[in-house]
C-alpha positions in Angstrom: 6.3 19.9 15.6 3.0 21.4 14.1 0.2 20.2 15.9 -1.2 18.4 12.6 2.1 16.4 13.0 1.6 15.7 16.7 -1.5 14.3 16.3 -0.1 12.5 13.8 2.4 10.7 15.9 0.3 10.1 18.8 -2.0 8.6 16.4 0.7 6.0 14.9 0.4 3.7 18.3 -2.6 3.6 20.1 -3.5 1.8 22.9 -6.9 0.3 23.0 -7.7 1.1 26.4 -6.7 5.1 25.0 -8.8 5.0 21.8 -11.0 2.8 20.2 -9.5 2.8 16.3 -11.6 -0.2 15.4 -15.3 0.3 15.9 -17.7 -2.3 17.4 -19.5 -4.4 14.4 -23.0 -3.9 14.6 -25.6 -6.6 15.7 -26.7 -6.9 11.9 -23.0 -8.0 10.7 -22.2 -10.8 9.0 -19.8 -13.1 11.2 -17.6 -15.8 9.9 -15.7 -17.8 12.8 -13.2 -20.0 12.4 -12.8 -19.2 8.7 -9.5 -21.4 8.9 -11.5 -24.7 9.5 -14.1 -24.1 6.4 -14.1 -25.9 3.2 -13.5 -24.4 -0.4 -9.6 -23.2 0.4 -7.5 -23.4 -3.1 -3.7 -22.7 -3.1 -1.4 -21.7 -6.0 1.8 -20.5 -6.8 1.9 -18.8 -9.8 -1.4 -16.3 -8.7 1.0 -15.3 -6.5 3.9 -14.2 -8.5 4.4 -16.6 -11.4 7.3 -18.0 -9.7 6.6 -22.0 -9.2 6.9 -23.0 -6.1 7.1 -26.3 -3.6 3.8 -25.4 -1.7 0.9 -26.9 0.1 -1.7 -26.8 2.7 -3.5 -28.9 5.3 -6.4 -28.0 7.7 -7.8 -29.3 11.1 -3.9 -29.5 12.5 -4.2 -30.6 15.9 -0.7 -29.6 16.8 0.2 -26.7 17.0 -3.0 -25.0 17.4 -4.8 -23.0 20.1 -8.2 -24.4 19.4 -7.4 -28.0 17.8 -7.8 -27.0 14.7 -5.2 -25.0 12.5 -4.6 -24.5 9.3 -0.7 -25.7 8.2 0.9 -23.6 4.7 4.2 -25.0 3.5 6.4 -23.0 1.0 9.9 -23.7 -0.3 11.6 -22.1 -3.8 14.4 -23.7 -6.3 18.1 -23.4 -5.2 18.6 -19.9 -4.8 15.1 -18.9 -6.0 12.7 -17.2 -3.8 9.0 -17.7 -4.1 5.7 -17.5 -3.0 2.4 -19.1 -2.4 -1.2 -18.1 -2.3 -4.2 -19.8 0.0 -7.4 -18.0 -0.8 -11.0 -18.5 0.6 -14.0 -17.2 -1.1 -17.2 -16.3 0.4 -19.3 -15.5 -2.9 -21.5 -12.3 -3.4 -21.3 -9.8 -0.8 -21.9 -6.4 -2.7 -23.9 -5.0 0.5 -21.0 -4.8 2.9 -18.8 -2.0 2.9 -16.7 -2.8 6.3 -14.2 -5.4 7.0 -12.8 -6.7 10.4 -10.2 -9.3 9.6 -8.2 -11.1 12.7 -5.5 -13.9 12.2 -3.6 -15.8 14.6 -0.7 -17.3 13.4 2.6 -18.5 13.8 5.8 -20.0 11.8 8.8 -22.1 11.7 11.3 -23.5 9.6 14.1 -26.3 9.6 16.7 -23.1 8.9 15.6 -20.1 11.2 18.6 -17.7 9.5 20.9 -16.8 6.8 24.5 -16.2 7.4 23.8 -12.9 6.9 21.4 -12.8 9.9 18.5 -12.5 8.2 15.3 -14.8 8.7 14.3 -17.2 5.6 11.0 -15.3 5.9 10.7 -12.6 3.1 7.4 -11.3 4.2 4.0 -12.5 5.6 1.0 -11.6 3.4 -2.4 -10.8 4.8 -4.9 -9.8 1.5 -8.8 -9.2 1.3 -10.8 -8.0 -1.6 -14.3 -7.3 -3.1 -15.1 -8.3 -6.8 -18.3 -5.8 -7.6 -19.8 -4.5 -10.8 -16.5 -4.3 -12.6 -14.1 -3.5 -9.9 -11.5 -4.9 -7.7 -11.5 -3.3 -4.1 -8.0 -4.7 -2.9 -6.6 -4.9 0.3 -3.1 -6.1 0.2 -1.1 -6.0 2.9 2.2 -7.6 4.2 4.9 -7.5 6.7 7.7 -7.4 4.8 11.2 -8.6 6.4 13.0 -7.9 3.7 12.3 -4.1 3.8 11.7 -3.9 7.4 8.2 -2.2 7.1 4.5 -2.6 6.7 3.2 -2.4 3.1 0.2 -1.6 1.2 -0.3 -3.1 -2.3 -0.5 -0.2 -4.4 -3.5 -1.6 -7.3 -3.5 1.2 -9.8 0.5 1.0 -9.8 1.0 -2.4 -9.2 3.7 -2.1 -6.7 3.9 -2.4 -2.5 3.8 1.1 -0.9 6.7 1.2 1.8 4.5 2.7 5.4 7.0 4.3 7.9 5.3 1.4 10.4 8.1 -1.4 10.7 7.6 -4.9 10.1 7.7 -6.8 13.5 9.8 -9.5 11.8 8.0 -12.0 14.4 10.7 -14.5 15.5 10.0 -18.4 14.8 7.4 -20.7 17.1 5.6 -18.2 19.1 2.0 -17.2 18.3 0.9 -13.4 17.1 -2.5 -12.0 15.9 -3.3 -9.4 13.2 -6.1 -7.7 12.7 -7.3 -5.2 9.7 -10.1 -2.8 10.3 -10.9 -1.9 6.6 -13.7 0.0 4.5 -14.2 0.9 0.6 -16.3 3.3 -1.3 -18.5 1.6 -3.9 -19.3 5.3 -5.0 -16.3 6.6 -5.3 -14.4 3.6 -5.9 -11.9 4.0 -3.1 -10.6 1.6 -0.5 -9.6 2.7 2.9 -7.2 1.0 4.9 -8.1 2.3 8.4 -6.5 0.6 11.2 -3.9 -2.4 11.8 -3.7 -4.0 15.3 -0.5 -6.0 16.0 -1.0 -8.0 19.1 -3.4 -5.7 20.7 -1.7 -2.6 19.9 -3.3 -0.1 17.4 -1.9 1.5 14.6 -3.9 4.5 12.7 -3.0 4.1 8.9 -6.1 6.3 7.1 -4.7 5.4 3.7 -7.1 5.7 0.8 -6.4 3.9 -2.8 -8.3 3.4 -6.1 -9.9 0.5 -6.9 -8.8 -0.7 -10.3 -11.3 -2.2 -13.0 -11.5 -5.6 -13.3 -13.6 -8.4 -15.8 -14.9 -10.2 -13.2 -18.0 -11.4 -11.2 -19.3 -10.6 -8.2 -17.3 -12.1 -4.4 -15.5 -11.4 -1.7 -12.3 -12.8 -1.0 -9.7 -13.2 2.5 -6.0 -14.6 1.3 -2.9 -15.2 3.1 0.6 -16.0 1.8 4.3 -16.7 2.2 7.0 -15.4 0.8 10.3 -17.2 1.0 14.0 -15.6 0.6 16.4 -15.3 -2.1 17.7 -18.7 -1.6 14.1 -20.3 -1.4 14.2 -21.6 1.8 11.5 -23.7 3.0 9.0 -22.5 6.0 6.1 -23.4 7.3 3.3 -21.2 8.8 -0.1 -22.0 11.0 -3.0 -19.9 10.9 -5.8 -20.5 13.5 -8.8 -18.7 14.7 -9.4 -16.6 11.6 -12.4 -14.4 12.1 -13.9 -12.4 9.3 -16.8 -10.0 10.0 -18.8 -8.2 7.4 -21.2 -4.9 7.4 
């Protein structure tokens, strides 16, 4: 193993006590706490993949929750038909911000936990954020893909999921977990940078650059989370809580 490969391997999973791959935001950063409790959330299925689903969301759910007010999402496809939903929160024009620290705590459950083949009824759990700025979309699409078994990044130019070598944790139902992403963009060269993923306190150095894409859109910043159900359309629930977004 050469030196470069050794360094890459060592950085793949780094304890926060050994290295801080997520920087401390400056005092001037804009902080949004309890985003799951904010008004203005919208949900859709066609904007996720064009497949009609039964879905809904509910805010201020007292149980289960960590702070007494969680957000609950529900997804169900048709018979032998996988489906997705998408829940979106907009923050308006944030063009002067280039760094994102986004933390989400969540858990899921379902009437049916597994299929006869042993796979969970979850197809994927997705966490996205994006800037719309001066005719460009800086989209940080990420998912823990239960089906493929890896963490994936959305390739905007090619319009496909790019599988990482990092395994998806495939969280079991009924327990709380946390995902935190540190992301940044280059508005001059028109690139997005997936820097660091932290899962339940363990950090992974991703360091993947991708091109932004041109769009006819205004100026906005959004966060999104998505439920994908399996090929049988099995229903499942997901609660998110203590969602926090920091921009600078």
